[in-house]
C-alpha positions in Angstrom: 0.0 0.0 0.1 1.1 3.2 -0.7 -0.1 6.3 1.2 0.8 9.9 0.2 1.8 12.1 3.9 2.1 15.8 3.9 4.3 16.6 6.8 5.8 20.4 7.9 9.7 20.9 7.1 10.3 21.2 10.6 9.0 17.3 11.4 10.8 16.6 8.7 14.5 18.5 10.1 13.7 16.8 13.4 13.0 13.5 11.8 16.5 13.8 10.6 16.0 15.6 7.3 17.4 14.5 4.3 15.6 13.4 0.7 11.8 12.7 0.8 13.0 8.7 0.8 14.9 8.9 4.5 12.1 11.2 5.8 9.6 8.1 4.5 11.8 5.6 6.0 12.2 7.4 9.3 8.5 7.4 9.2 8.3 3.8 8.3 10.4 2.8 11.4 8.4 5.3 13.8 5.4 3.4 12.7 6.7 0.0 13.1 8.1 0.7 16.4 5.1 1.8 17.5 3.5 -1.3 16.7 6.0 -3.5 18.4 5.8 -1.1 21.5 1.5 -1.8 21.3 2.0 -5.7 20.8 0.5 -5.4 17.6 3.6 -6.2 15.7 5.7 -9.8 16.9 9.5 -8.6 16.8 10.1 -11.2 13.9 7.3 -9.4 11.9 8.8 -5.8 12.7 12.3 -6.7 11.7 10.9 -8.5 8.5 9.1 -5.1 7.7 12.3 -2.7 8.3 14.1 -5.4 6.4 16.6 -6.1 9.5 18.1 -9.4 10.6 17.9 -10.4 13.9 20.9 -8.6 14.8 20.3 -5.7 13.0 16.5 -5.6 14.9 18.3 -5.9 17.8 20.6 -3.4 17.6 18.0 -1.2 16.5 15.7 -1.6 19.5 18.8 -0.5 21.6 19.4 2.6 19.9 15.7 3.1 20.0 16.1 2.0 24.1 13.4 0.1 23.4 13.6 -3.1 25.3 12.4 -6.0 23.6 8.8 -7.6 25.0 8.5 -10.9 26.5 8.9 -14.5 24.6 5.7 -14.7 22.8 3.2 -18.1 21.9 4.0 -17.1 18.0 8.0 -17.1 19.4 7.6 -20.2 21.3 6.1 -22.1 18.3 8.6 -21.2 15.8 11.1 -22.1 17.9 9.5 -25.8 18.3 9.0 -26.3 15.0 12.8 -25.4 14.1 13.9 -27.9 16.8 11.4 -30.1 15.5 12.9 -29.8 11.9 16.4 -29.7 13.1 15.5 -33.1 15.0 14.2 -34.6 11.7 17.2 -33.9 9.6 19.6 -35.0 12.5 21.1 -31.7 13.5 19.7 -32.6 17.1 19.4 -35.8 19.0 16.5 -37.2 19.3 14.6 -36.8 22.7 15.5 -39.1 25.5 
């Protein structure tokens, strides 16, 4: 979805100025970060939307002084699926 948004020049400057593409990126980061803070996005979803690796996402959160929320059910389900896949591939030993 493409949205056109007019913002005052003063706000663009406070967001870091630069080209319209740079300001657009700052706005996108702010929207995604706020959705993450409100628990409307999981960390993996937010990182993907911004094109960040897990490490880049963690650095971004630290830079913005945002502490990641607790481990979610979605995180657990993905981890369980990964463990099951790694066991099926023989990378991890079977459960004793």
